[in-house]
VEXVEX-746383 format. One record per residue: residue number from 1; x, y, z of N, C-alpha, C in turn. Coordinates in steps of 0.001 Angstrom, whole numbers, padded with zeros to 6 digits. Each point is the difference from the previous one (the first is absolute). Last residue first. Layout:
NUM/X/Y/Z/X/Y/Z/X/Y/Z
...
end
This chain:
384/020909/026520/-016285/000538/001192/-000688/001035/000729/000865
383/-002730/-003891/001257/001281/-000311/-000613/000673/001215/-000633
382/-004355/000251/002004/000944/-000405/001036/001395/-000204/-000575
381/-003553/000857/-002914/000316/001212/000761/001027/-000292/001080
380/-001731/-003600/-002493/000880/000828/-000825/000431/001259/000740
379/-003110/-002807/002097/001278/-000702/-000105/000997/000831/-000808
378/-004419/001496/000307/000658/000171/001304/001375/-000658/-000029
377/-002663/-000638/-003730/000425/001410/000055/000713/000294/001316
376/-001896/-004224/-000536/001203/000125/-000825/000483/001447/-000066
375/-004018/-000950/002324/001144/-000604/000690/001282/000152/-000817
374/-004070/001479/-001893/000337/000822/001164/001255/-000537/000687
373/-001753/-002534/-003577/000548/001268/-000464/000440/000882/001144
372/-002235/-004102/000949/001377/-000195/-000472/000639/001317/-000439
371/-004643/-000952/001578/000959/000673/000872/001422/-000016/-000544
370/-003586/-002149/-002388/-000440/001373/000267/001056/000770/000782
369/000671/-004584/-000857/000118/000752/-001253/-000404/001461/000194
368/-000575/-002959/003606/001415/000262/-000240/000205/000811/-001280
367/-004338/-001471/001131/000429/001098/000867/001475/000325/-000233
366/-001781/-003711/-002310/-000621/001244/-000468/000506/001186/000809
365/001366/-004422/001231/000597/000413/-001281/-000543/001339/-000492
364/-001837/-001657/004199/001449/000237/000011/000564/000421/-001356
363/-004693/-001300/001505/000339/001355/-000433/001499/000227/-000185
362/-001907/-004200/001551/-000644/000320/-001272/000469/001339/-000555
361/001534/-001370/004287/000532/-000880/-001035/-000583/000359/-001364
360/-001606/002329/003794/001403/000324/-000248/000580/-000845/-001127
359/-004458/-000886/001423/000115/001313/-000631/001448/000306/-000360
358/-000944/-003974/002401/-000508/-000080/-001373/000157/001324/-000732
357/001228/-000163/004595/000899/-000806/-000828/-000475/-000028/-001448
356/-002747/002279/003137/001316/000641/-000116/000907/-000769/-000954
355/-004202/-001854/001157/-000138/001125/-000929/001356/000663/-000235
354/-000142/-003344/003244/-000194/-000577/-001330/-000108/001096/-001062
353/000168/001321/004468/001313/-000426/-000475/-000093/-000704/-001352
352/-004005/001406/002076/000825/001157/-000345/001376/-000416/-000516
351/-002927/-003355/001590/-000519/000579/-001238/000866/001186/-000434
350/000967/-002024/004152/000412/-000830/-001124/-000506/000548/-001323
349/-001277/002193/004071/001441/000113/-000252/000399/-000792/-001241
348/-004520/-000289/001433/000327/001369/-000393/001475/000114/-000400
347/-001497/-004108/001812/-000572/000230/-001328/000397/001382/-000523
346/001217/-001183/004449/000778/-000713/-001012/-000514/000282/-001407
345/-000271/002591/004816/-000811/-000213/-001206/000763/-000610/-001174
344/002385/-000305/004557/-000446/001224/-000670/-000624/-000372/-001339
343/002494/-002645/003640/-001472/000037/000053/-000551/001307/-000585
342/004671/-001641/000129/-000405/001114/000855/-001513/000123/000140
341/002026/-003405/-002732/000656/-000103/001301/-000486/001065/000965
340/-001448/000111/-004510/-000611/-001127/000721/000575/-000092/001402
339/001874/003151/-002849/-001359/000417/000356/-000717/-001098/000769
338/004271/-000962/-001726/000080/000932/001123/-001389/000435/000432
337/000358/-002631/-003840/000288/-000792/001198/000055/000884/001235
336/-000411/002059/-004129/-001276/-000605/000377/000174/-000918/001210
335/003836/001984/-001786/-000859/001012/000616/-001358/-000568/000392
334/003222/-002790/-002268/000464/000389/001334/-000960/000978/000681
333/-000756/-001424/-004524/-000215/-001093/000960/000348/000431/001420
332/000829/003185/-003405/-001430/-000329/000090/-000262/-001091/001029
331/004252/003237/000644/-000437/-001016/-000944/-001461/-000371/000234
330/001315/004915/001513/000578/-001322/000193/-000452/-000955/-001080
329/-000783/005119/001257/000650/-000554/-001196/000698/-001333/000218
328/-004660/002557/002232/001415/-000271/000262/000649/-000760/-001163
327/-004790/001328/000663/000845/000762/-000918/001479/-000396/000085
326/-003415/-001912/002855/-000439/-000252/-001371/000897/000686/-001026
325/000682/000722/004626/000358/-001371/-000313/-000385/-000344/-001442
324/-001318/004156/001609/001459/-000037/-000127/000469/-001403/-000364
323/-004573/000649/000937/000374/000561/-001293/001512/-000045/-000204
322/-001721/-001322/004175/-000408/-000958/-001028/000425/000479/-001384
321/000746/002908/003593/000841/-001186/000135/-000317/-001032/-001076
320/-002633/003951/000455/001291/000265/-000629/000877/-001250/000027
319/-005442/-000300/-000026/001152/000139/000908/001312/000207/-000759
318/-004695/001765/-002046/000668/-001286/000202/001217/000184/000899
317/-002969/003513/-001718/-000187/-000475/001366/000624/-001354/000260
316/-000114/003062/-004083/-000812/-001218/000073/-000314/-000448/001419
315/002703/003933/-001276/-001170/000030/-000868/-000952/-001170/000219
314/004158/000482/002385/-000749/001230/000251/-001290/000048/-000809
313/003137/-003565/-000610/-000746/-000131/001251/-000859/001233/000280
312/003012/-000042/-003642/-001200/-000793/-000279/-000862/-000118/001246
311/004140/002154/000509/-000880/000786/-000870/-001304/-000752/-000261
310/003404/-002242/002389/-000612/001055/000810/-000983/000827/-000830
309/002562/-003303/-002190/-000995/-000617/000878/-000724/001054/000830
308/003635/001341/-002670/-001167/-000319/-000815/-001118/-000606/000822
307/004077/000770/002191/-000636/001266/-000369/-001244/-000223/-000845
306/002610/-003736/001066/-000678/000494/001202/-000713/001319/-000292
305/002691/-001782/-003368/-001183/-000845/000174/-000812/000453/001213
304/004122/002071/-000753/-000972/000443/-001007/-001287/-000810/000104
303/003558/-001313/002725/-000526/001292/000463/-001041/000541/-000976
302/002256/-003937/-001196/-000857/-000268/001153/-000618/001298/000538
301/003150/000314/-003485/-001235/-000626/-000483/-000976/-000266/001144
300/004318/001646/001086/-000787/001022/-000691/-001346/-000576/-000475
299/003082/-002990/001847/-000561/000867/001047/-000854/001095/-000628
298/002318/-002754/-002982/-001062/-000750/000682/-000650/000847/001089
297/003756/001742/-002266/-001174/-000042/-000883/-001161/-000701/000691
296/004171/000022/002204/-000605/001326/-000009/-001257/000055/-000845
295/002475/-003994/-000021/-000602/000212/001315/-000689/001364/000067
294/002462/-001054/-003877/-001229/-000792/000075/-000713/000203/001333
293/004242/001994/-000657/-001009/000648/-000853/-001335/-000716/000132
292/003586/-002011/002103/-000381/001211/000722/-001060/000765/-000788
291/001875/-003730/-002059/-000869/-000423/001102/-000454/001210/000827
290/003147/000638/-003471/-001321/-000306/-000554/-000981/-000388/001100
289/004490/000700/001241/-000625/001249/-000430/-001391/-000209/-000545
288/002621/-003801/001162/-000441/000750/001176/-000714/001290/-000390
287/002126/-003798/-002617/-001363/000500/-000229/-000496/000869/001157
286/004433/-002091/-000206/-000256/000395/-001382/-001358/000673/-000181
285/001473/-001786/004248/000914/001066/-000408/-000333/000537/-001385
284/-002307/-003770/001838/-000453/001284/000543/000894/001152/-000452
283/-001053/-004629/-002579/001107/000616/000728/-000436/001393/000458
282/-002856/-004709/-001266/000149/001444/-000173/001154/000501/000864
281/-001852/-004611/-000275/001061/000342/-000934/000209/001483/-000214
280/-004673/-001310/001902/001113/-000933/-000103/001024/000494/-001018
279/-004374/001919/001354/001256/000717/000179/001203/-000938/000011
278/-004644/-001353/-000259/000219/000839/-001175/001367/000685/000057
277/-001961/-002728/003529/001023/-000582/-000879/000144/000746/-001320
276/-003322/001272/003257/001326/000118/000605/001104/-000492/-000918
275/-004517/-000545/-001353/000390/001415/000001/001418/000148/000547
274/-001842/-004272/000092/000226/000396/-001398/000389/001466/-000097
273/-001263/-001779/004182/001336/-000453/-000386/000323/000398/-001439
272/-004336/000947/001586/000992/000805/000714/001418/-000383/-000388
271/-003502/-002596/-001711/000001/001325/-000628/001011/000920/000689
270/-000603/-004304/001832/000565/-000109/-001348/000092/001378/-000656
269/-002112/-000297/004203/001430/-000287/000127/000658/-000021/-001375
268/-004670/000431/000146/000661/001226/000448/001503/-000200/000137
267/-002678/-003716/-001050/000026/000931/-001134/000729/001290/000383
266/-000798/-003150/003386/001038/-000470/-000916/000139/000945/-001193
265/-003493/000845/002980/001289/000288/000647/001156/-000434/-000897
264/-004311/-001087/-001425/000221/001445/-000114/001335/000396/000648
263/-001453/-004461/000389/000369/000279/-001388/000313/001484/-000177
262/-001593/-001403/004185/001333/-000557/-000223/000495/000297/-001421
261/-004451/001237/001374/001044/000890/000483/001406/-000547/-000238
260/-004059/-001359/-003370/000291/-000078/001440/001234/000801/000390
259/-003504/001180/-004103/001220/-000780/000222/000383/000018/001475
258/-005080/000585/-000749/001169/000759/-000405/001223/-000893/000150
257/-005883/-000559/-000441/001332/-000363/000464/001060/000970/-000520
256/-004871/-000444/-000815/000395/001069/000912/001433/-000205/000492
255/-003117/-001447/-004701/000805/-000395/001152/000239/001227/000873
254/-003013/000201/-003581/000417/-001378/-000264/000887/-000543/001118
253/-002298/004519/-000753/-000331/-000907/001091/000409/-001437/-000228
252/000626/004310/-002565/-001076/-000879/-000453/-000396/-001018/001065
251/003631/002946/000694/-001220/000803/-000018/-001197/-000817/-000468
250/004255/-002030/-000035/-000443/000237/001374/-001280/000829/000049
249/001979/-000850/-004220/-000424/-001268/000610/-000521/000226/001416
248/001871/003672/-002350/-001262/-000426/-000625/-000538/-001258/000669
247/004226/001563/001380/-001050/000937/000412/-001347/-000426/-000560
246/003787/-002407/-001389/-000347/-000308/001385/-001112/000918/000503
245/001745/000859/-004259/-000774/-001249/-000006/-000420/-000369/001419
244/002738/003827/-000498/-001292/000201/-000660/-000855/-001261/000039
243/004440/-000172/001752/-000831/000922/000786/-001393/000098/-000614
242/003285/-002521/-002361/-000582/-000691/001150/-000848/000901/000894
241/002205/002174/-003639/-000953/-001014/-000450/-000633/-000771/001157
240/003484/003197/000885/-001261/000611/-000389/-001040/-001034/-000411
239/004515/-001345/001123/-000748/000512/001143/-001391/000462/-000410
238/002971/-001719/-003239/-000026/-001014/001062/-000739/000465/001246
237/000748/002908/-003835/-000999/-001036/-000243/-000100/-000996/001138
236/002084/004679/-001051/-000073/-000702/001289/-001001/-001137/-000056
235/-001034/002981/-003948/001238/000018/000784/-000214/-000703/001330
234/-002765/-001397/-004468/-000049/000919/001133/001351/000007/000713
233/-001889/-002460/-004110/001188/000867/000006/-000039/001037/001121
232/-003066/-003808/-001083/-000464/001370/-000234/001146/001018/000014
231/000875/-004563/000916/-000634/000029/-001324/-000446/001408/-000368
230/001672/-000745/004325/001088/-000090/-000967/-000551/000061/-001422
229/-003040/-000156/003551/000670/001302/-000043/001137/000003/-001013
228/-002255/-004093/000684/-000924/000995/-000550/000681/001357/-000138
227/002346/-003514/002091/-000096/-000208/-001451/-000934/001010/-000644
226/000442/000124/004751/001256/000327/-000674/-000137/-000126/-001517
225/-003661/-001312/002638/000195/001444/000028/001271/000416/-000711
224/-000967/-004606/000617/-000856/000603/-001032/000193/001510/-000061
223/002379/-002302/003397/000435/-000444/-001327/-000812/000686/-001102
222/-001158/000909/004571/001363/000425/-000297/000425/-000338/-001414
221/-004223/-001475/001562/000014/001467/-000114/001394/000496/-000381
220/-000551/-004575/000970/-000556/000338/-001317/-000016/001513/-000211
219/001276/-001617/004215/001031/-000316/-000992/-000473/000390/-001398
218/-003126/000408/003442/001059/001002/000153/001127/-000228/-001011
217/-003494/-003183/000220/-000496/001269/-000552/001095/001072/000073
216/000881/-004174/001973/-000046/-000121/-001459/-000457/001303/-000647
215/-000040/-000318/004702/001374/000052/-000496/000030/-000063/-001527
214/-004141/-000586/002183/000444/001396/000040/001415/000143/-000544
213/-001691/-004354/000351/-000828/000755/-000945/000459/001456/-000067
212/001925/-002878/003223/000529/-000245/-001339/-000773/000792/-001053
211/000250/001987/004987/-000606/-001134/-000683/000593/-000151/-001398
210/002395/002108/004578/-000629/000342/-001266/-000536/-001252/-000691
209/002554/000206/004236/-001445/000175/000109/-000697/000234/-001343
208/004856/-000470/000865/-000662/-001276/000293/-001519/000113/-000016
207/002858/003796/-000582/000013/-000833/-001192/-000710/-001329/000237
206/-001508/004391/002751/001160/-000870/-000101/-000102/-000892/-001222
205/-002150/005246/001011/-000166/-001433/000219/001292/-000769/-000202
204/-001122/004901/-000123/000040/-000701/-001281/-000203/-001503/000170
203/000382/003112/003644/-001337/000068/-000598/-000041/-000716/-001342
202/004019/000661/002496/-000728/-001211/000382/-001414/000006/-000551
201/003204/003636/-000391/-000088/-000954/-001102/-000728/-001279/000381
200/-000117/005287/001637/000033/-001345/000566/-000185/-001030/-001114
199/002298/005194/-000237/-001232/-000771/-000086/000186/-001410/000534
198/002925/004285/001799/-000072/-000963/-001095/-001302/-000785/000034
197/-000006/004925/001986/000527/-001294/000389/-000111/-000958/-001180
196/000330/005704/000628/-000628/-001173/-000593/000678/-001263/000493
195/000958/004901/000951/-000606/-000888/000986/-000686/-001228/-000569
194/002710/003864/-001915/-001457/000027/-000159/-000716/-000956/000944
193/004820/000532/-000172/-000509/001370/000008/-001516/000086/-000109
192/002574/-004196/000098/000605/000826/001038/-000555/001419/000071
191/-001609/-003363/-003255/000053/-000622/001336/000443/000995/001066
190/-000157/001287/-004588/-001350/-000225/000513/000025/-000594/001400
189/004112/000608/-002198/-000625/001295/000251/-001383/-000190/000621
188/002277/-003800/-001472/000544/000496/001261/-000568/001377/000338
187/-001271/-002017/-004151/-000512/-000743/001163/000516/000534/001333
186/001632/002201/-004052/-001451/000113/000230/-000476/-000789/001224
185/004687/-000146/-001569/-000423/001237/000670/-001473/-000024/000383
184/002115/-003652/-002468/000527/000124/001360/-000599/001193/000743
183/-001110/-000842/-004548/-000481/-001144/000791/000485/000087/001445
182/001594/003189/-003040/-001437/000206/000224/-000565/-001104/000875
181/004501/-000342/-001394/-000193/001034/001013/-001469/000240/000299
180/001079/-003134/-003432/000526/-000433/001300/-000264/001037/001084
179/-001125/001030/-004525/-000895/-001014/000571/000453/-000385/001402
178/002773/002993/-002361/-001326/000600/000222/-000941/-000986/000693
177/004191/-001542/-001446/000104/000769/001235/-001334/000672/000327
176/000277/-002351/-004035/000197/-000943/001109/000039/000745/001329
175/-000141/002534/-003975/-001305/-000563/000355/000113/-001020/001136
174/003995/001941/-001658/-000865/001054/000547/-001325/-000589/000459
173/002960/-002882/-002264/000485/000327/001341/-000887/001052/000656
172/-000881/-001186/-004493/-000322/-001102/000908/000424/000307/001426
171/001179/003050/-003398/-001449/000012/000213/-000379/-001067/001017
170/004429/000097/-001443/-000287/001123/000879/-001482/000047/000343
169/001274/-003172/-003116/000526/-000362/001315/-000230/001127/001014
168/-001157/000518/-004628/-000976/-000797/000746/000512/-000413/001374
167/000840/004166/-003400/000836/-000908/000776/-000901/-000815/000912
166/-001733/002097/-004833/000300/000331/001392/000909/-001054/000627
165/-002119/000230/-004607/001364/000458/000184/000389/000354/001418
164/-004184/-001950/-001773/000100/001391/-000443/001364/000605/000321
163/-001251/-004468/001242/-000301/000045/-001430/000113/001413/-000564
162/000522/-000691/004655/001133/-000574/-000722/-000229/000075/-001505
161/-003543/001334/002808/001099/000955/000001/001203/-000507/-000771
160/-003673/-002863/000711/-000326/001027/-000997/001139/001006/-000093
159/000533/-003306/003276/-000053/-000604/-001329/-000289/001033/-001086
158/000007/001338/004564/001343/-000415/-000399/000006/-000554/-001422
157/-004135/001166/001937/000791/001196/-000270/001419/-000364/-000438
156/-002930/-003467/001334/-000429/000595/-001265/000854/001208/-000359
155/000628/-002148/004169/000543/-000766/-001114/-000363/000603/-001340
154/-001684/002321/003955/001435/-000279/000038/000501/-000666/-001293
153/-004328/002575/001597/000319/-000715/-001221/001477/-000321/-000149
152/-001340/004318/002961/-000619/-001307/-000167/000459/-000653/-001290
151/000729/004742/001134/-000295/-000585/001315/-000721/-001346/-000104
150/003729/002637/-003410/-001378/-000473/000138/-000241/-000608/001380
149/004280/001669/-001845/-000809/000914/000806/-001418/-000477/000230
148/003501/-002063/-002797/000335/-000172/001416/-000952/000771/000900
147/-000285/000361/-004705/-000467/-001339/000392/000431/-000363/001428
146/001330/004273/-001836/-001461/-000141/-000044/-000441/-001355/000542
145/004690/000893/-000363/-000659/000813/001024/-001496/-000231/000008
144/002610/-002022/-003368/000222/-000643/001297/-000706/000765/001107
143/-000174/001921/-004297/-000740/-001266/000046/000160/-000690/001355
142/002426/004102/-000870/-001453/000190/000075/-000753/-001311/000163
141/005005/000427/001969/-000590/000189/-001319/-001526/-000040/000112
140/002914/001767/004174/-000336/-001238/-000679/-000507/000319/-001397
139/001526/002936/003937/000714/-000131/-001265/-000181/-001361/-000652
138/-001790/002335/004178/000804/-001223/000119/000757/-000333/-001276
137/-002731/003936/-000010/000859/000052/001195/000911/-001233/000090
136/-003152/000595/-003673/000625/001308/000186/000969/000068/001171
135/-002447/-004104/-001157/000707/000508/-001177/000794/001256/000327
134/-002708/-001975/003331/001075/-000929/-000333/000799/000464/-001216
133/-003840/002487/001346/001083/000104/000984/001178/-000897/-000396
132/-003910/-000335/-002534/000665/001280/-000273/001176/000204/000958
131/-002735/-003752/000691/000800/-000172/-001211/000745/001293/-000346
130/-003000/000084/003630/001183/-000810/000307/000876/-000165/-001231
129/-004124/002317/-000512/000927/000736/000866/001278/-000783/000279
128/-003504/-002044/-002577/000559/001165/-000700/001048/000703/000859
127/-002399/-003609/001924/000881/-000479/-001068/000681/001172/-000706
126/-003262/000997/003236/001221/-000522/000621/000984/-000460/-001075
125/-004273/001417/-001451/000777/001106/000547/001319/-000462/000585
124/-003129/-003245/-001616/000570/000793/-001090/000910/001102/000532
123/-002301/-002617/003162/000932/-000840/-000751/000679/000789/-001116
122/-003437/002147/002539/001201/-000248/000799/001046/-000779/-000799
121/-004225/000580/-001921/000727/001272/000022/001311/-000162/000753
120/-002874/-003660/000067/000540/000174/-001349/000821/001292/-000079
119/-002298/-000820/003986/001075/-000975/-000145/000675/000142/-001371
118/-003881/002487/000930/001178/000589/000628/001199/-000943/-000111
117/-004080/-001663/-001550/000428/001132/-000844/001247/000662/000567
116/-002065/-003355/002529/000662/-000594/-001160/000516/001103/-000930
115/-002553/001325/003692/001312/-000479/000435/000762/-000639/-001151
114/-004425/001528/-000794/000876/001130/000337/001388/-000478/000381
113/-003396/-003254/-000864/000429/000689/-001216/000982/001136/000308
112/-002516/-003294/002913/001449/000090/-000008/000529/000795/-001189
111/-004620/-001262/000969/000408/001088/000889/001516/000211/-000009
110/-002128/-003578/-002399/-000320/001280/-000652/000450/001189/000835
109/000414/-004409/001765/000995/000294/-001032/-000264/001340/-000665
108/-002440/-002562/003610/000575/001334/000223/000960/000418/-001106
107/-002211/-004326/000288/-001041/001014/-000155/000507/001415/000173
106/002686/-003891/000777/-000111/000310/-001424/-001037/001089/-000242
105/000491/-001651/004409/001193/000718/-000424/-000095/000434/-001454
104/-003484/-002649/001776/000006/001309/000653/001197/000834/-000467
103/-000433/-004520/-001438/-000954/000887/-000678/-000020/001402/000603
102/004579/-002492/000593/-001374/-000331/000365/-000947/000907/-000782
101/005442/-001713/000108/-000974/000816/-000728/-001406/-000493/000334
100/004041/-002141/001567/-000370/001174/000794/-000981/000920/-000698
99/002022/-003934/-001972/-001010/-000406/000980/-000452/001163/000866
98/003555/000504/-003109/-001304/-000033/-000661/-001113/-000388/000944
97/004469/-000184/001469/-000469/001378/-000095/-001365/000063/-000671
96/002126/-004220/000288/-000346/000493/001333/-000580/001410/-000062
95/001663/-001891/-003969/-001225/-000705/000424/-000458/000514/001362
94/004105/001617/-001590/-001116/000506/-000799/-001323/-000627/000394
93/003994/-001589/001912/-000393/001285/000574/-001172/000597/-000764
92/001806/-003890/-001724/-000602/-000310/001299/-000484/001288/000663
91/002495/000297/-004032/-001422/-000321/-000183/-000718/-000363/001301
90/004720/000845/000253/-000769/001207/-000296/-001471/-000320/-000288
89/003444/-003417/000738/-000683/000537/001169/-000859/001225/-000299
88/002795/-002341/-003252/-001026/-000921/000484/-000839/000617/001110
87/003692/002341/-001749/-001037/-000073/-001032/-001124/-000955/000400
86/003788/000302/002771/-000801/001224/000088/-001128/-000027/-001022
85/003155/-003442/-000118/-000925/-000170/001125/-000880/001229/000162
84/003341/000247/-003209/-001046/-000946/-000431/-001001/-000255/001119
83/003758/002770/000982/-000929/000628/-000932/-001105/-000951/-000439
82/003739/000477/003812/-001055/-000998/-000238/-001067/000510/-000971
81/005538/001049/000649/-001316/000636/000013/-001087/-001016/-000331
80/004681/-000984/002622/-000518/000004/-001360/-001415/000579/000039
79/005023/-000099/003178/-001442/-000165/-000132/-000385/-000071/-001473
78/004438/000291/003115/-000326/-000792/-001199/-001502/-000298/-000097
77/002489/004520/002239/-000413/-001365/000351/-000437/-000754/-001265
76/001652/004777/000696/000621/-001000/-000874/-000359/-001427/000335
75/-001579/004385/001824/001202/-000516/000663/000695/-001076/-000824
74/-004142/002005/-001282/001013/001047/-000061/001308/-000444/000650
73/-003651/-002956/000223/000348/000227/-001407/001108/001027/-000125
72/-001869/-000860/004278/000839/-001115/-000445/000456/000198/-001447
71/-003023/003112/001812/001304/000123/000662/000945/-001099/-000470
70/-004390/-000291/-001584/000650/001214/-000515/001392/000163/000593
69/-002831/-003443/001565/000626/-000338/-001274/000686/001210/-000635
68/-002306/000652/004086/001048/-001001/000214/000702/-000339/-001315
67/-003712/002994/-000125/001163/000585/000662/001135/-001010/000177
66/-004153/-001499/-001910/000643/001020/-000834/001291/000501/000651
65/-002812/-002953/002405/000736/-000691/-001064/000762/000988/-000870
64/-002765/001841/003278/001092/-000732/000630/000846/-000733/-001035
63/-003904/002162/-001460/001049/000959/000324/001179/-000687/000680
62/-003810/-002673/-001148/000618/000582/-001182/001162/000919/000357
61/-002500/-002052/003467/000617/-001047/-000799/000685/000573/-001237
60/-002434/002926/003115/001256/-000580/000489/000655/-000987/-000947
59/-003441/004055/000261/000266/-000860/-001155/001245/-000857/000255
58/-000042/003207/003809/-000988/000028/-001083/000458/-000850/-001179
57/001500/-001324/005036/000283/001027/-000985/-001088/-000003/-001087
56/000877/-002745/004289/-001245/000713/-000347/000260/001199/-000919
55/003065/-003549/001699/000158/001362/000512/-001215/000873/-000313
54/000262/-004475/-001573/000061/-000091/001458/000139/001377/000639
53/000115/-000307/-004674/-001330/-000401/000470/-000033/-000036/001519
52/004085/000779/-002141/-000839/001192/-000057/-001423/-000309/000456
51/002984/-003613/-000267/000462/000936/001026/-000873/001251/000022
50/-000793/-003176/-003377/-000424/-000509/001305/000402/000962/001112
49/001449/000971/-004418/-001441/000143/000141/-000499/-000438/001362
48/004561/-000646/-001049/-000318/001419/000131/-001483/000235/000197
47/001384/-004365/-000881/000467/000410/001334/-000324/001477/000225
46/-000884/-001722/-004264/-000944/-000519/000989/000383/000384/001420
45/002921/001082/-003564/-001218/000805/-000055/-001018/-000441/001028
44/003864/-002589/-000409/000354/001314/000531/-001220/000920/000001
43/-000519/-004158/-002002/000171/-000171/001454/000314/001346/000642
42/-000256/-000121/-004677/-001329/-000143/000603/000088/-000179/001513
41/004067/000292/-002488/-000772/001230/-000167/-001337/-000095/000729
40/002728/-003844/-000208/000562/000996/000915/-000805/001298/-000056
39/-001129/-003338/-003070/-000397/-000404/001353/000512/001010/001025
38/001374/000612/-004399/-001425/000300/000122/-000494/-000359/001398
37/004362/-001150/-001106/-000099/001443/000188/-001458/000445/000125
36/000863/-004543/-000939/000491/000322/001340/-000126/001490/000283
35/-001175/-001542/-004344/-000945/-000478/001033/000448/000344/001417
34/002965/001169/-003672/-001205/000814/000121/-000983/-000522/001054
33/004386/-001711/-001724/-000150/000417/001392/-001284/000801/000227
32/001240/-001630/-004333/-000025/-001175/000872/-000204/000374/001464
31/000553/003273/-003572/-001358/-000552/000129/-000070/-001190/000952
30/003542/004167/000259/-000063/-001392/-000425/-001408/-000558/000184
29/000084/005273/-000161/001020/-000963/000323/-000264/-001385/-000536
28/-002635/004178/-000632/-000249/-000721/001240/000961/-001150/000240
27/-000869/005215/-002514/000555/-001323/-000220/000009/-000763/001319
26/-003734/003764/-000724/001419/-000144/000296/000482/-001412/-000299
25/-004012/002133/-002857/000218/-000513/001346/001485/-000184/000260
24/-002785/002647/-003738/001390/-000228/000389/000179/-000496/001424
23/-004850/001437/-000651/001074/000211/-000947/001359/-000309/000609
22/-004986/-002129/001105/001032/000855/000558/001117/000154/-001022
21/-005685/-001299/000224/001309/-000225/-000579/000993/000971/000621
20/-004642/000032/001195/000700/-001124/000590/001282/-000368/-000739
19/-003262/003506/-001176/000775/000375/001172/000865/-001148/000498
18/-001292/000163/-005238/-000712/-000028/001279/000944/000249/001154
17/000372/002021/-005196/000174/-001228/000744/-000708/000104/001336
16/-001109/002344/-004830/000436/000317/001357/000093/-001295/000771
15/000520/001346/-005569/-000961/-000280/001055/000589/000350/001341
14/002396/000969/-004061/-001379/-000041/-000449/-000988/-000195/001109
13/004798/000297/000564/-000315/001055/-000943/-001468/000027/-000367
12/001926/-003321/002908/-000056/001299/000644/-000364/001120/-000949
11/-001535/-005187/-000267/000974/000887/-000625/-000082/001368/000619
10/-001586/-003931/003125/-000317/000416/-001347/001076/000939/-000510
9/000504/-004109/003691/-000109/001434/-000202/-000335/000286/-001442
8/-001499/-004542/002570/001089/000571/-000765/-000229/001477/-000191
7/-001693/-003072/004308/-000331/000362/-001365/001201/000650/-000668
6/-000061/-003830/004077/000177/001402/-000350/-000331/000260/-001445
5/-002526/-004107/002208/001383/000405/-000161/000115/001436/-000425
4/-004258/-001448/002952/000582/-000337/-001280/001429/000476/-000099
3/-002102/-001383/004752/-000110/001092/-000956/000624/-000423/-001300
2/-002129/-001969/005220/000938/-000021/-001101/-000264/001131/-000941
1/-000786/-001461/005585/-000566/000506/-001242/001068/000019/-001078
end
């Protein structure tokens, strides 16, 4: 499957960029050696994914690639972040996730109002509490603290935060660790403490079995969905657009096909390697304190998400496990992949994460202006 070229970021002061832009990518050395380093990155990620697959680990292709490239990145290995390949693979996941929207699943959307409402409360509450902690205890400035505290919208928060005087490198590091730890903790928790087994990707079929007609429709869903979402200025356009178009096409009965398992495994390897390589060039000695802060914040967010899930479950009867996965502060693409891997209501989880990202990105400048006074007073009190 193919995808359009990367879109251009909008003005951080006036608009909101999409999730697929990354602020300040690490310097990647000599361009002449890039193909070799890219091959090394993908081979290493593929080995990690294959090993985790053979060990029956949860979400094996993504987590195996993530861990192998993460360790190699921190060790100074000559890797390169496969960002362009990631941009090509995210629409593939969107098309696959959209195929999981059935008339039965969509018919329950009205019943999700309570959980979506709690999700909004959770997002606002966590952002306020974490940002206040970072200002009053960790001694960060107000802007950097606020845009680091959001449980979503990695690239958008770094770009908007930078335009408001924040330290975008700190923001990027905090969000990188948030996504990485969430992606690692959630699947293993479900496997070892909840008894969930990884989903069977063979149900997606093989690449040799897909008809040209179905392949053309799936490609069209990815390309048209991206351009439509980009035109409408939706966040996470590369994922959200293909999800919506694919859902409409599958619900209309134009095709029942999904991207084959080989393509999905490749997409997971690329996305896992892209997360692991976010730590290229990072000196642990210089950022160790920030990484510890980020780890503590991530655990707090996961616990708060679990608490919110339990509250909603008491009122709605929905499973706490499903709600926790829907509230968890991971990346949009990564969390929906996890829901697919664990066979947990893909439509429910993906809708909640779409709402989370769109709400946080849309509200970021407004919410910061509201909280800025409180944070700056805490900053002044700390400095007094």
